C-alpha positions, 0 to 999 in steps of 0.5 A: 864447591869453588868453579876453576876453567877448564884445561883441556889436553887434545889426545892424539896419535902420532904425535911422536917423531912427528908433524913436531914443526908448530909452525904447520898450523895453518892460519883459519880460513871461512868459517862454519858453526861460528867456528873457523876452518883451517886453511889447507882443510875442508870442514864436514862432520867427518874432519871436524865433527861437533863434540858433545863433552861428558861433564866429571860427575863428583865420583869423578872428581874424588874418585880419580886417583892419583900418582905422588912423586913421594910416598905418603905417610902411612902412620895413619891407616884404617884398623878396621870397624865395627864387625871386626874380624868378621868384616874387612868392607865398609862402605858410606855411612859405616863407622871404622876406626881409626889408627893413628895420633892427631886426630880431631873431632870433625876432620875428614880425611880421604882414604886411599891405597897404593897401588902396584901392579902385580903384571911384571910384563913389560909392553915396552921398554922401559914401561916400569922404568918410566911408572917408577919415576913418575911415583908411586899411584895411589886410588882414591877410595872416598872419605870419612869424618872422625866422629870419637877422639876418646879412645887409642884409636879415633872412631870415623864414620864413611861419608862417602865411598868410590869402593869398599875401604878396606883396614890397611887403607891409609888416611890423610887430611881431607882437601874439597876439589874445583869443580869443574866450568865446561865449555859449549859443544865445539867442532874437534879437529881430528887432524889438526897438526902439532902446536907446539904447545904443552903436551905429555905422553899416557905412558904405554906400548909404542908400536914401530909397525903394522904389517900385512902378511909378506907385504911393504911394511907400514910404519906408524910413523910416516902416518898422518897424526890425528887427535882421537879425542879431549880429555880434563884434568882433574888433578896434579902432581909435579910429575904428573896429571890426572885426567878424564876423558870427557869425549872420544871418537874412538878407543884412547889406548895408553901410550896417546901422546896430550897436547893443550888444546888452544880453541878450546883455551879460546872458548872458554875467553871468549865466555 
């Protein structure tokens, strides 16, 4: 597979409504461990820990899933397998039957599954509207290779499965995904100010305040912005991106903000 440069996004807490001035990031000062420490900070193992990222595996790349702005055509789909109707789940090495048209022997198809969240409770106002605007989510279940087209349905063998393939799963042309190259361990700036670079958000609940007993209200947006981890982008669509958390100092929650990590990009350019 081809190798591409890694697009790192810093996962941040407290991004929304504060530290919006890109100029708040000061120039670097003294160097520590080959990397500079920003002015106004002291390089310690707590505030600048050394990160060791987790490399995405083959399964991570091909089982990540995605969100499509437009629903995928579903005319080509898994109709069953050798033991249908007694068996409804199929895995690597097994034979499945593909309904539809245009199949050619030797062609590979990715098997995807349309997803729907049965939980209609909104953790924040407008959650479902935001999800609908992003598009239709799909799980990537695996891929198959067509081995026989002489019958009304194409016969295919499962070459890789992330989960069991079921009748009704959709077949789309297989697209090879480029491997991801990685940088060496770097120091992780837990309190990096906003840079004004490429940013986004993982839609989820947005707590407006924290309370403790009958004491004063502590507004989350008044707390210092902090970085909690790092993720790598595995695939993109016009409206969304699928990422994998490769380093985390604490739990990463849906709703946290993401921002392009300049430090990682600079390290790659120096390689």
